[in-house]
N, C-alpha and C positions, 0 to 999 in steps of 0.2 A: 503494497499497497502506502508505503514511504517513497517508495523507486521512482512508482507508478507518479506519485503527484507530486514528486521535487522537481519537476518543469512549470511546475502552477502555479503563479504565485502565490503567497502566503496571506499579506495583507494584513492587516491590526484589526483588533477590537470593533474600533468602530467603523471600518472599510472593508472588512475579509474577505478573501482572496478563493478564487475556487479551491485551491489548494489546501485553506483552512481544515474544512468539513474532514479531506479524509487521512489529515493527519492526526487530527481529535480523533478520531473514532479508531483510528490505526493505534495511537498512545494510548488511548482507555483499554482498548483490547489487552497488548502487552501488558499493561499494569496488575487488572485482573486478572488476566493467568500466572503472573505472579505471585499474585493471593493466592490463587488455586493451590497454586504450586509449594507455599511454604507453608500452606495448612493441609495436606494432603495427609498427611500424616494420624490426622484426626479424627480421618472417616472410615467408615468399617472395612475390611480388606470384600476384596471383589469375589471370593467366594460364600462369601456369608450374604449379600442381597438374596433378598429375595422375590425370584421373576418368576411369582404366579399371574403378573399380568402382563407378560409377552404377546399373550395372543389379542390383547388387545392395542396394545401398543402395534403387533405389528399389521392391524386393520387400519388405525390410522395412518400410518406407511403405505400400504399399499394404497391406498384409497386418493389420498395426497400424492405419490405418484400418478396416479390415472389423471387426477387435476389438472397436473405440470405434464404431461401426453398430452390431454383434449383441450389445452388451452390455446395455443395457435388454429388449430381446423376448424372448431367451437366459437370462440372466441370469448370475452367476460362473461357477459351476462349471464352465457351458459353454461361455460367450465365454472364456474361460481356458484349458481344455484345450486349446481351438482353436486358438489362438493358440499356446502354446508346440507344436502338434502342427504347426501350417503352419510356422512358425519351424523345426521341427528338420530338416522334411521336406523342404520344398519350397527353403532357403533355405541349408541348409547339407546337406542329402542323406546326410539319415541312415537309419537301416533303418526303416521305419513300424512293426512291433510293439515295439519300443525306444523308440523314441517317443511313441510311445501309452501304453507304462508309465511311463516320465517323467512327462509329460504330464499324468496321471491321479494320481500320487502327488504332483506337483511343487504341482497345485491344490487336493488335498485338503489339504496341509500351508499352504498359503496359506488356505483357506478357514479352517480351522481357528484358525491366527495369529490372520487378523485378523474375524474372524467370531465366534467361539467366547473366545477367550483375550481377544483387545482390543474385543470387543465391538462389533464398527468395522458400520455398516449395510451390506449387501452387496447386490445386486439379488438378487433371490428368481427372475424369470423361470421357466421351463417347470416346473423339478423343484419349484417350491413349498419349497425349505427354509425 
């Protein structure tokens, strides 16, 4: 991160440059990693960790991987609605109708926030929005 953002101007606090945020994020990541390494001896050993919830975690990873694979062809609206719906119905075992309403509402809010208010480029996909 530091090497890539080295060519960008850092700026000052009153007028930040394009290289300030990447360097701050990389610095914080290194600081937090050092703190984790220092405190690693206090955590339980790897062999003593309870792995009984690994099926639940595997479902979350598989559904997220499916959403990543479907994002470009389907677009933001369809892929994110399916992601939230699948997580609620398959993983959390919620009512399908409530999950559908919630996933559509959440996706439309996220589309408005990122696509319209923040003007972030979102993948159009099948719906051509």
